[in-house]
Each structure stands twice: as C-alpha cells, then as structure tokens.
C-alpha positions in Angstrom: -70.9 45.7 196.7 -72.5 44.7 193.4 -71.0 41.7 191.6 -69.7 42.0 188.1 -72.8 40.3 186.7 -75.1 42.6 188.7 -73.2 45.6 187.3 -73.6 44.3 183.8 -77.3 43.7 184.3 -77.7 47.2 185.6 -75.9 48.6 182.6 -78.0 46.6 180.3 -81.2 47.9 182.0 -80.0 51.5 181.8 -79.1 51.1 178.1 -82.6 49.6 177.5 -84.2 52.5 179.4 -82.2 55.1 177.5 -83.0 53.5 174.1 -86.7 53.4 174.9 -86.8 57.0 175.9 -84.7 58.0 172.9 -87.4 56.4 170.7 -90.1 58.5 172.3 -88.0 61.7 172.2 -87.4 61.0 168.5 -91.1 60.7 167.9 -91.7 64.0 169.8 -89.1 65.7 167.6 -90.5 64.6 164.3 -94.1 65.3 165.4 -93.0 68.7 166.7 -91.1 69.5 163.4 -94.2 68.7 161.4 -96.5 70.6 163.7 -94.5 73.7 163.8 -93.6 73.7 160.1 -97.1 73.1 158.8 -98.9 75.4 161.2 -96.3 78.2 160.6 -96.8 77.6 156.8 -100.6 78.0 157.3 -100.0 81.3 159.2 -97.6 82.6 156.6 -99.9 81.7 153.7 -102.8 83.4 155.5 -100.8 86.5 156.2 -99.7 86.6 152.6 -103.3 86.5 151.5 -104.2 89.3 154.0 -106.6 87.1 155.9 -108.1 88.2 159.2 -106.7 86.9 162.5 -109.8 85.0 163.2 -109.5 83.2 159.9 -105.8 82.4 160.6 -106.8 80.9 164.0 -109.5 78.8 162.4 -107.2 77.5 159.6 -104.4 76.9 162.1 -106.5 74.9 164.5 -108.0 72.9 161.6 -104.5 72.0 160.5 -103.4 71.2 164.1 -106.3 68.8 164.7 -106.6 67.1 161.3 -102.9 66.8 160.4 -101.9 66.0 164.0 -104.5 63.2 164.1 -103.4 61.9 160.7 -99.8 61.8 161.8 -100.5 60.1 165.0 -102.6 57.4 163.2 -99.8 56.9 160.8 -97.3 56.5 163.6 -99.6 54.0 165.4 -100.1 51.9 162.3 -96.4 51.9 161.4 -95.3 50.7 164.8 -98.1 48.2 165.0 -97.3 46.8 161.6 -93.6 46.5 162.6 -94.5 44.4 165.6 -97.0 42.3 163.7 -94.4 41.6 161.0 -91.9 40.6 163.6 -94.4 38.2 165.3 -95.3 36.7 161.9 -91.7 35.8 161.1 -91.1 34.7 164.7 -93.9 32.2 164.3 -92.3 30.9 161.1 -89.0 30.4 162.8 -90.6 28.7 165.8 -92.3 26.3 163.4 -89.1 25.6 161.5 -87.2 24.9 164.8 -90.0 22.5 165.9 -90.4 20.7 162.5 -87.0 20.9 160.7 -84.5 21.4 163.5 -81.5 19.9 161.7 -81.9 22.4 158.8 -82.2 25.3 161.3 -79.2 23.9 163.3 -77.1 23.9 160.1 -78.2 27.5 159.5 -76.9 28.5 162.9 -73.6 26.7 162.2 -73.2 28.6 158.9 -74.0 31.9 160.5 -71.3 31.5 163.1 -68.9 29.9 160.8 -69.1 33.1 158.7 -68.2 35.0 161.8 -64.9 33.1 162.1 -65.9 30.4 164.6 -64.6 26.9 163.7 -63.8 23.5 165.1 -64.8 22.6 168.7 -65.6 26.2 169.6 -68.1 26.3 166.7 -69.7 23.1 167.8 -70.1 24.4 171.4 -71.6 27.7 170.2 -74.2 25.8 168.1 -75.0 23.4 170.9 -75.5 26.3 173.5 -77.7 28.3 171.1 -79.9 25.4 170.0 -80.3 24.0 173.5 -82.9 26.7 174.3 -85.7 27.2 171.8 -86.4 30.9 172.8 -82.7 31.8 172.4 -82.5 29.8 169.2 -85.4 31.6 167.6 -84.1 35.0 168.8 -80.7 34.3 167.2 -82.4 33.3 163.9 -84.5 36.5 164.0 -81.5 38.7 164.5 -78.8 37.0 162.5 -80.8 35.5 159.6 -83.6 38.0 159.2 -81.9 41.1 160.7 -85.0 41.7 162.8 -85.1 42.9 166.4 -88.2 42.9 168.7 -89.6 46.3 169.2 -90.5 47.3 172.8 -92.3 50.5 171.6 -96.0 50.8 172.4 -97.8 51.7 169.2 -100.4 53.6 171.1 -97.8 55.6 173.1 -95.9 56.4 170.0 -99.0 57.7 168.3 -100.0 59.7 171.4 -96.5 61.2 171.6 -96.7 62.3 167.9 -100.1 63.9 168.4 -99.1 65.6 171.7 -95.9 67.1 170.2 -97.7 68.1 167.0 -100.3 70.1 169.0 -97.9 71.6 171.6 -95.2 72.8 169.2 -97.7 73.6 166.5 -99.5 75.9 168.8 -96.5 78.2 169.0 -97.0 80.0 165.6 -100.7 80.6 166.6 -100.1 81.6 170.1 -99.7 85.4 169.5 -102.9 85.4 167.4 -104.8 83.6 170.2 -103.5 86.1 172.8 -104.4 89.0 170.6 -107.8 87.6 169.8 -108.9 87.0 173.4 -107.4 90.5 174.2 -105.2 89.4 177.1 -103.0 92.3 176.0 -102.4 94.2 172.8 -99.7 93.0 170.5 -98.4 94.8 167.5 -96.7 93.1 164.5 -98.4 89.7 165.1 -96.6 88.0 162.3 -93.2 89.2 163.4 -93.8 87.9 166.9 -95.0 84.6 165.4 -91.8 84.4 163.4 -89.7 85.0 166.5 -91.5 82.5 168.6 -91.5 79.8 165.9 -87.8 80.3 165.3 -87.2 79.6 169.0 -89.3 76.5 168.6 -87.3 75.4 165.6 -84.1 75.9 167.5 -85.3 73.8 170.4 -86.6 71.1 168.1 -83.3 71.2 166.1 -81.3 70.8 169.3 -83.4 67.8 170.4 -83.1 66.3 166.9 -79.3 66.5 167.2 -79.5 64.3 170.3 -81.7 61.7 168.6 -79.7 61.6 165.3 -76.3 62.0 167.1 -75.5 64.8 164.7 -73.9 68.2 165.2 -76.2 70.6 167.1 -75.5 73.7 165.0 -76.1 71.7 161.8 -79.3 70.2 163.1 -80.6 73.6 164.3 -79.7 75.2 161.0 -81.4 72.5 159.0 -84.6 72.8 161.0 -84.6 76.6 160.7 -84.0 76.4 157.0 -86.8 73.9 156.3 -89.3 75.9 158.5 -88.3 79.2 156.8 -88.5 77.6 153.3 -92.0 76.2 153.9 -93.2 79.6 155.4 -91.8 81.6 152.5 -93.4 79.4 149.9 -96.7 79.5 151.7 -96.5 83.2 152.1 -96.0 83.9 148.4 -98.5 81.3 147.3 -101.1 83.0 149.6 -100.1 86.4 148.3 -100.3 85.4 144.6 -103.6 83.6 145.0 -105.1 86.6 146.9 -104.2 88.9 144.0 -105.5 86.4 141.4 -108.8 85.8 143.1 -109.4 89.5 143.7 
C-alpha cells in the first residue's frame, strides 16, 4: 500500500499534469475561437459581396495562414516573455539572498507575520525557509512578487494556437472546398457553412466552459453570439461595399 506521503506526491503530480493540459486546452480553445470566427466572417463578407466560391476559398485560406501564423507568433512571444521576466526577477532575488541575506530574512519574517505567525513558530518558519536557498528564493518569488514559474513550452503553446486556428477555421470553408473539388454536389453552400460553423462554436464553447470553469450553456451561448455577430457585420459590410463599388 502507498504511504500517506506517496499518496500526496501522486496527487500533486496529477494536479500538475491536469493544470498543464488545461493550459494547452485553453490555448486550443482561444485559437479555435479566433480561427472559426474570423474565417466565418471572411466567408460571410464574401457571400454578402456575391463573390465566387473560388474567391471565398482564396480569401479564407489567406486568412487561415496569415492570421493563424500571427496568432501563434503572438502566443509564443507572450509565453516566452513571461518566462524571461520570471527568470530576470529570480536572478535579482538570488543576488539579494546572497548579498543582503539579513534584509531578505526580515522580509520573510514580515511576510509570515502578516499571515498570523508569531513567536517561536514564526522563528521556526523563517529558519526552515531560509535554510535552503532554492526554497527561500521560491517563497520570495511567490509571496513578495506574486510570480509563479511557468512550465508551459512557448513553442508548444504557439503550435497549439496555430493548429487549432487551422483545424477549427477550416470548418466554415469545408463545404466550399468539397463543392469546388466536386466530391459531391452541395446546394445552399452558405447555409451548410452556417450549420457546420455553429456546431464548431458549440464545441468550442463547451471546451471554453471547462477551461474557465463557467456554466456550459452560458459559454456556448456567448461563443455562438460572438461568431454570429462577426458574421452578420461582415456580411452587411461586404454587401454594402459590393453595391457601392458596382
């Protein structure tokens, strides 16, 4: 049988694993939302302007690649900057622990004193924490600077954003691609695109409720509303511009 400590270690590992995957699922959700909303808006605007299916496909893919890549780069740089900022402050704390330990020790004392520790117990807490440099710095990072070390890979987060943007963003275009390569004839292309994209919004909204710990129906409704609003605006803009230009 596992000891109590082993069970605690296992639970901590499982919690860390779940947190890590929740971060990646969250990135997939937000990349998917942007991919589906922007691509569906391109399709709707093109339909409103009475553009040919081949033009819709070209504009849709241009949006998928360019916007998807831009989002993935933004995600990569954001996560990389977060880690670099953490390391910068970590180095500062390490220097202070090495060169002005009494001041840093007093800061630890004040931190835990504000939490209600006092007397001999406070002295013991301070001694235990400051006995190990790595633990000392880690406590200072969390308690003084409110910073936690990120285990997320910037490259993996950027790749997840790009992948979800492409996969979910392809859904509004899928019926136009199928019709263009003549796999089988499809009537009412835009209507089918609306139906398929709505299903994508529902799926993404459901995943978003898991990431944000919000009510599922509310999350799904918000995603559907935002996607529909963007599509309606794009449709009427395309329609108005088509009449003005012609």
